[in-house]
C-alpha positions, -999 to +999 in steps of 0.1 A: +090+714+073+117+692+058+137+722+046+134+738+081+147+707+098+179+708+079+189+743+091+169+747+122+174+729+155+139+733+171+106+735+154+075+740+174+043+730+155+008+733+170-021+716+154-055+725+166-083+704+153-111+719+174-104+755+173-095+754+211-067+780+211-087+803+191-112+810+219-086+815+245-067+847+256-032+853+246-020+853+282-034+820+291-015+800+265+018+786+277+049+789+255+085+782+259+108+811+267+115+835+241+090+818+218+074+841+193+037+845+190+019+818+169+010+826+134-025+816+125-033+798+091-066+786+083-075+765+053-096+784+028-131+770+021-164+783+009-178+782+044-160+777+075-168+745+089-169+737+126-145+710+119-120+731+101-086+731+116-065+760+129-027+754+123-004+773+143+031+776+129+061+796+139+078+815+112+110+803+101+127+838+107+113+839+142+123+804+150+160+813+140+160+835+171+154+806+194+187+789+187+221+805+188+252+801+168+278+782+189+265+798+220+263+780+254+241+805+268+215+797+243+216+761+253+211+770+289+180+791+279+165+761+261+133+751+279+108+722+274+082+715+299+082+678+291+116+675+303+110+694+336+123+672+363+103+693+391+070+684+375+075+647+374+064+621+348+027+619+357+020+649+333+039+633+305+019+601+308-015+618+309-007+640+280+009+613+257-011+581+262-040+576+240-066+559+261-086+549+231-059+524+220-065+488+232-032+474+239-047+440+250-065+435+218-097+431+237-129+434+216-147+464+228-181+477+218-179+508+195-188+541+208-222+546+194-221+584+200-196+606+181-185+640+193-185+653+157-201+647+124-175+636+099-201+636+070-212+673+071-221+686+036-199+715+041-170+692+033-181+682-001-165+712-017-130+708-003-098+710-021-079+678-030-053+683-001-082+689+023-101+658+010-071+636+017-069+651+051-106+645+056-101+608+047-082+602+078-113+608+098-131+578+084-125+544+103-116+516+079-130+483+082-103+455+082-119+422+071-089+400+084-095+413+119-129+428+122-149+401+102-147+376+129-169+397+153-178+429+134-189+461+151-203+492+133-203+530+138-210+560+118-184+570+093-170+533+089-156+527+055-158+494+035-141+485+004-175+475-013-210+465-009-200+427-008-178+434+022-206+451+041-232+425+033-208+397+046-202+418+078-239+423+083-244+385+080-216+376+104-229+403+129-264+386+126-250+351+134-227+365+162-253+385+181-282+361+172-304+387+157-323+388+125-312+415+102-335+425+074-323+445+045-349+469+032-328+483+005-300+463-008-283+473-042-250+485-055-255+520-044-270+518-009-280+494+021-305+499+046-309+474+072-332+470+102-339+446+130-372+430+142-402+452+144-400+474+175-362+472+178-344+506+172-313+490+155-307+506+122-280+510+097-277+530+066-248+531+040-242+543+007-214+546-019-191+577-014-168+577-043-160+614-042-146+615-007-136+580+005-138+558-027-157+531-008-189+523+010-195+544+040-221+541+069-241+573+070-265+564+098-262+540+126-281+529+157-267+501+175-292+495+204-312+462+204-344+459+223-356+426+206-354+392+219-325+369+208-331+344+179-312+316+161-308+328+125-297+295+111-306+304+076-278+330+077-252+303+081-247+295+044-224+269+030-204+298+016-197+311+050-188+277+064-164+271+036-145+304+041-145+299+078-133+263+081-111+263+051-080+257+073-098+228+090-103+210+057-067+217+046-055+199+077-080+171+076-094+164+042-113+133+058-132+154+082-165+138+084-198+156+088-203+146+124-171+162+135-176+192+112-211+198+128-195+196+162-170+224+151-197+246+137-217+243+169-189+251+191-181+283+170-217+296+163-236+280+190-261+267+165-257+241+136-273+243+101-287+213+081-267+184+071-268+194+034-253+227+041-225+209+058-220+186+030-220+214+003-195+234+024-171+204+026-174+198-012-167+235-019-137+234+003-122+204-012-129+219-047-109+249-038-081+229-024-078+205-053-091+227-082-113+217-110-116+180-114-123+182-152-096+209-157-069+185-141-071+162-169-057+189-193-026+192-172-017+154-173+009+158-201+026+187-182+027+165-151+042+137-171+070+159-184+077+174-148+079+137-134+103+127-161+125+159-156+127+156-118+130+118-117+147+106-148+140+070-157+104+073-146+075+063-169+044+081-177+023+077-208-014+077-216-037+068-244-069+086-255-102+076-274-113+101-301-150+107-297-171+126-322-187+157-304-222+162-316-220+200-307-189+206-329-175+190-360-141+182-342-131+152-324-123+153-286-097+131-271-110+115-239-087+097-216-086+058-219-055+044-200-026+058-180+005+039-170+032+054-147+060+041-125+089+057-106+125+050-112+134+049-075+108+023-068+118+001-098+155+002-089+149-005-053+124-034-061+149-051-084+179-046-060+163-057-027+130-074-032+122-110-040+108-119-074+073-119-061+046-094-074+010-090-061-013-075-086-049-063-079-073-035-089-093-010-070-120+015-080-114+053-081-141+070-061-148+100-082-176+107-107-156+097-137-150+062-121-122+039-135-101+012-121-067+016-106-043-012-113-014-018-089+017-042-088+032-044-053+063-063-042+074-074-008+105-058+009+130-077+031+108-069+062+078-084+046+062-050+040+045-034+009+068-022-018+048-004-047+064-008-083+040+003-109+004+018-114-021+019-143-056+033-149-081+014-172-118+019-177-128-016-165-109-047-152-109-073-178-086-096-197-074-068-222-067-043-194-047-068-174-029-078-206-021-042-213-008-035-177+012-067-172+029-063-207+040-026-199+051-038-162+072-067-178+088-043-204+094-016-178+113-040-156+132-055-185+119-090-178+127-115-207+130-147-186+097-151-165+106-184-149+120-170-117+089-148-110+057-155-091+026-137-095-001-135-067-037-124-075-074-132-069-090-158-091-105-138-118-111-152-152-095-123-171-065-120-148-056-158-152-057-155-190-035-124-190-008-138-167-006-171-187+000-149-218+024-123-205+043-145-178+039-178-194+068-196-174+060-178-140+043-195-111+007-180-106-007-183-071-043-175-060-055-158-028-070-184-007-095-161+008-110-154-027-110-192-033-130-197+000-155-170-011-161-188-044-162-221-024-189-206-004-209-193-033-209-227-048-230-237-018-204-252+004-208-232+037-199-238+073-170-232+097-160-269+094-155-269+056-138-235+058-113-249+083-108-278+061-098-256+031-073-236+053-058-269+066-053-280+030-038-248+019-013-247+048+001-282+043+037-278+037+042-316+029+025-340+006+017-364+032+000-338+053-020-325+022-032-361+015-044-363+053-062-330+050-079-338+017-091-371+031-107-351+062-126-329+037-137-359+018-152-374+049-170-341+058-184-335+024-181-354-009-193-325-030-169-301-014-142-325-020-150-329-057-153-290-060-117-286-045-101-315-066-107-294-097-082-267-086-047-271-094-028-276-060+004-258-073-017-225-072-029-226-036-012-253-015+022-247+001+033-283-003+034-276-041+049-240-043+081-233-058+107-226-031+129-201-052+110-168-044+113-176-006+078-167+001+048-188+013+021-163+012-014-177+007-033-142+007-031-113-015-028-089+015-001-066+003-023-055-025-051-049-001-030-030+023-016-008-005-053-002-018-062+009+018-029+030+021-040+051-010-077+052+000-077+089+008-061+097-026-085+076-045-113+099-036-095+130-050-094+142-086-070+123-109-042+147-109-044+153-071-045+115-066-013+113-086+005+139-066-007+125-033+005+089-042+038+105-053+045+123-020+032+094+001+059+072-015+085+100-012+080+103+026+076+065+030+112+058+014+127+084+036+110+071+067+121+036+060+157+045+057+156+063+091+137+034+106+164+010+095+192+028+113+176+021+146+177-016+140+203-040+153+214-075+145+216-091+110+179-097+099+149-074+099+124-072+129+095-090+114+117-119+104+132-118+138+098-123+153+091-154+132+124-168+141+117-164+176+084-182+173+101-212+159+128-211+186+099-216+210+085-245+191+119-261+189+118-270+226+095-300+217+120-317+193+146-342+199+177-345+176+199-374+165+230-362+146+240-385+116+272-366+106+281-345+076+254-320+089+227-344+085+202-349+113+171-368+123+145-348+143+116-362+161+087-341+171+050-347+182+035-336+148+017-358+123+049-367+106+070-377+137+104-379+121+120-353+098+154-355+081+174-321+081+203-314+058+223-282+065+244-286+033+213-285+011+193-262+035+164-286+035+139-300+059+113-326+052+086-302+065+095-278+036+091-247+057+128-239+053+128-242+016+097-221+011+106-191+033+143-193+039+138-191+075+149-220+097+119-239+110+118-254+145+133-286+134+164-269+120+167-247+151+166-279+174+197-291+153+214-257+155+209-260+193+225-294+192+256-282+173+255-246+190+250-229+157+233-194+156+200-197+137+202-163+122+232-173+102+210-198+085+184-171+075+183-164+038+202-132+028+170-116+014+158-109+048+189-090+060+192-053+070+218-048+044+192-059+017+167-037+033+189-007+029+195-016-007+158-016-014+154+019+001+186+033-011+170+052-040+151+084-034+123+102-051+130+139-059+101+164-052+082+181-081+079+216-085+045+236-083+022+236-111+031+271-120+067+258-129+055+231-151+066+231-188+037+237-211+037+209-236+010+224-259-007+189-262-041+183-273-065+190-246-074+157-228-110+153-218-122+133-189-131+094-193-165+089-208-189+078-180-225+072-175-242+088-146-263+066-125-290+074-102-284+076-064-256+085-042-223+072-053-211+041-034-177+046-018-175+014+006-169-020-007-196-046-003-186-069+025-192-106+026-215-119+053-186-134+071-167-102+072-192-081+090-180-075+126-194-053+151-177-046+185-152-075+178-181-100+171-192-115+138-228-105+128-246-133+113-274-121+089-294-135+062-273-117+037-257-142+014-284-169+021-298-182-013-334-184-016-352-208-039-387-207-057-413-232-045-426-234-080-395-241-102-370-246-075-344-223-091-325-202-068-324-163-064-360-157-065-392-170-045-428-176-054-438-140-055-411-131-079-414-162-102-433-143-129-407-114-130-380-142-133-396-156-163-401-122-179-363-113-171-353-147-188-373-140-220-358-104-221-323-117-218-330-142-246-345-117-268-319-090-262-289-114-258-279-098-226-246-107-211-248-127-179-232-118-145-205-146-149-196-135-186-167-112-187-170-079-205-138-074-226-124-044-245-099-059-269-090-023-282-070-017-249-044-041-260-036-018-289-023+008-265+008-012-256+038+005-265+061-016-285+093-028-268+123-049-279+135-070-251+173-070-242+182-104-226+214-088-212+193-063-191+171-090-177+173-091-138+186-126-139+218-115-158+225-085-137+247-090-107+233-061-086+197-076-088+181-098-061+171-124-085+206-130-096+220-132-059+192-156-051+203-178-079+239-177-069+230-185-033+207-215-041+236-229-062+259-228-033+237-251-012+235-286-028+232-319-011+261-344-006+265-368-034+255-403-022+258-422-052+292-438-047+291-465-075+299-504-069+314-516-037+352-514-037+377-543-028+385-549+007+411-525+018+430-551+038+430-577+012+441-551-015+471-540+007+482-575+015+477-590-020+514-601-024+514-620+009+483-641+001+494-679-003+484-699-034+454-723-032+463-757-016+461-789-036+442-816-020+458-851-017+438-882-013+447-919-009+436-928-045+455-900-060+486-910-041+483-944-054+475-937-089+439-950-089+422-925-109+394-947-123+359-941-117+344-956-086+322-951-058+333-935-026+348-903-013+367-887-042+354-909-069+358-896-103+330-900-129+343-918-160+338-904-194+317-935-203+295-928-172+292-892-181+281-900-217+255-925-203+242-899-180+239-873-207+219-897-229+195-906-202+191-869-195+180-864-232+157-894-230+140-883-199+151-913-179+159-912-143+195-909-133+212-909-101+240-888-089+257-898-056+285-886-039+298-880-004+311-847+009+330-839+037+301-842+060+271-855+041+260-867+007+232-857-014+212-876-039+188-859-065+165-882-083+135-873-104+124-865-140+123-831-155+133-809-182+164-792-167+195-802-185+231-792-177+254-804-205+286-795-189+277-807-154+289-839-140+252-849-132+217-837-142+191-825-118+157-837-128+123-840-116+103-821-088+116-839-057+150-844-041+161-867-014+191-860+006+213-888+020+242-887+043+251-874+076+228-846+087+207-849+058+174-828+057+148-820+033+154-792+008+135-760+013+113-744-012+142-723-026+163-722-058+195-743-059+226-728-075+250-752-090+285-736-097+307-748-126+338-728-137+326-699-116+293-696-133+259-699-115+227-713-129+194-714-109+171-745-109+135-741-095+127-768-071+094-780-062+071-759-039+061-791-022+096-796-007+099-792+030+111-757+042+136-768+066+158-787+041+195-779+047+217-777+017 
């Protein structure tokens, strides 16, 4: 036919499948003009079957007469009835449209009655060409389309017996009939419906003709009552049917899953089937949990390849396998960090790290250790992660050491660590970060406070008031209030170091006054979905969450306006509202006195040193309401006084580094490492717990706290010891004896694994790489900014000479010489009266009397009054003109009064000496 089409213009081919033309007369058949008589060719076979085709093909030589060689008359004689305009288009539509084709994709019931039998035994001995032609008469079952609502007919071909079984099960569920398989093996299937129902299906393997499983007999009529074959809905069917649902939502709960199944099949199976279907679906999505541990080394290499500078290393424990002489390497610890997160943290985040641990909710358990920072908008900023078997001193020491070395920290004094009050964590922080400030979460302190027996909202509010005290006077006041409410609670709180949980004693360098470890809790909740996945899937989920988050934060910052981040702007607006109740008194040099209605009514504000007596400005770097009131006085924008660690530019520096995506697992480099086995675990009875145990005060239903007896300590009426009653007294004694005998570790004792510390990778610190020495780090910029704001030096030294006197020193006249009558007459001998001079003889007599303790009198008249001092005493002035003795003095002269109870100073040659006078002297004496 192909060869004929190259040389011939028209080729008429008639294919008669039903031998219709064979029974007609020659004059009835309509042919084109000048068309030759058809040539009949029948396929040879052993016996002519009723389904054999008669092919009418015109001979090539005869067809050549139809066309002409470059003749217009031949074109005029060409005739085709399909293109006859006189007949219209109705005949064309009727003859060429296949009515059996469903253009609307509507589901139609199959025709149960076939006009012909495609499975006659006469076709078994056909040739290969005829057998291929015969295959076209079998309808193939398409599982992608037909499996949702299957329909059967005789001659339908299936790829295998499993496909037919699955189709029968789906048919039973969709039509709500109970199909029973009388024969069910690899060669044949015979299925029937309920007794009395004519429905029947037979199928067998037909390798010779179709190469598949073919339905040989089928009756599709049902006369039975409908039923609900819930048992036919297996977990495997549910897994395959709702696989896309679990891919979209891996947290799909069983209640929502049951609603979807009910909507689809109009019936719902048991809960355990739903749970198993969900488990199988997640297993197919994430893969084998145990097999993922063998890919950890390949994942680490891919992470380091795509994100240079990232860290990923693990350690194993060699365990002797009793079933084989070889040792198996079981996973012990894993530490990993991303280069983009580390660089962003050092470039734009404050030196404040929140550390906490959370449990992995798989059958292999483990504790996920996290280090989370705070970005300029007071949001979480993950830094590093670790996996350990348990949370103890050694595991925290291992993690913190790797974190310190990973961030190149050699000077730990600028850093602040926030954590819960755990014994092992406290020891690890003191060892690894010896100079860092260690703060404790107040919520955990309150939990320990209540466990010690100090319960009640009043005591709880007192603890919060103490923790929120930003000044020492306010802290003293809150402590006194707690002491009044409860002496025992006051004694318990007094044992805590205030610099670990009270704002008044916090360091103001990190610009953070947080009292809670909320950032770690928020991140643990952020990766809650990942913690329920297999370990490698968890790593990939955390990676892509952070990858997407960094990109989202950068786009989010482009929409902000102003200088500072939105959350900081809200805090500043709150202080602006509070500042309306403050009054300001300027003192000059950017010093102010602020009065408010608070406990401490007066506060001093210094713009030069960026300080306020309430200490809020120093702790957070955000101007408090006292400072904002001063800004309003001098018309200063408060945003300009906000620390640079809260600016949008700093935020962009923190999220300027991006994570590069990883390739698929098929592209990972095979490291040919030792096969890593899952961590050792002990299987416990019961269903694994995935929810955290909440404290009684945390239980909230419909926005209201629910008070239960949970947490209430019971006491035994026999021994008075807590945690058991009278009925359990004997069991308590038995447990105590067993603990003493077996030396069982108590609940408060820590379980430590010192071998974990051996997994720390050796590191040589480089002081030049420390963040405090690198100019592009946030710690360095904070040091520089704090050094720029210093208070004014008020130590001015001794008082200077009067400026007027110093400027007119040359014009000051000399001291005037006093001229008296006696001096003018030359009478310089001693005598009584004004201006009398004591003779040397009288002076010697006076000195001798002073040594002998006798009474001497010194008289003289001043310009206005004279004073006489008389008495006996032990005070001697050898160079003075008179000696003052005794304990009583009498004044004579004009305006003389009694001496006050003061010290008298006698000046001689510009030198002062003090003489204590009697306390019995009158207080109104005028000297």
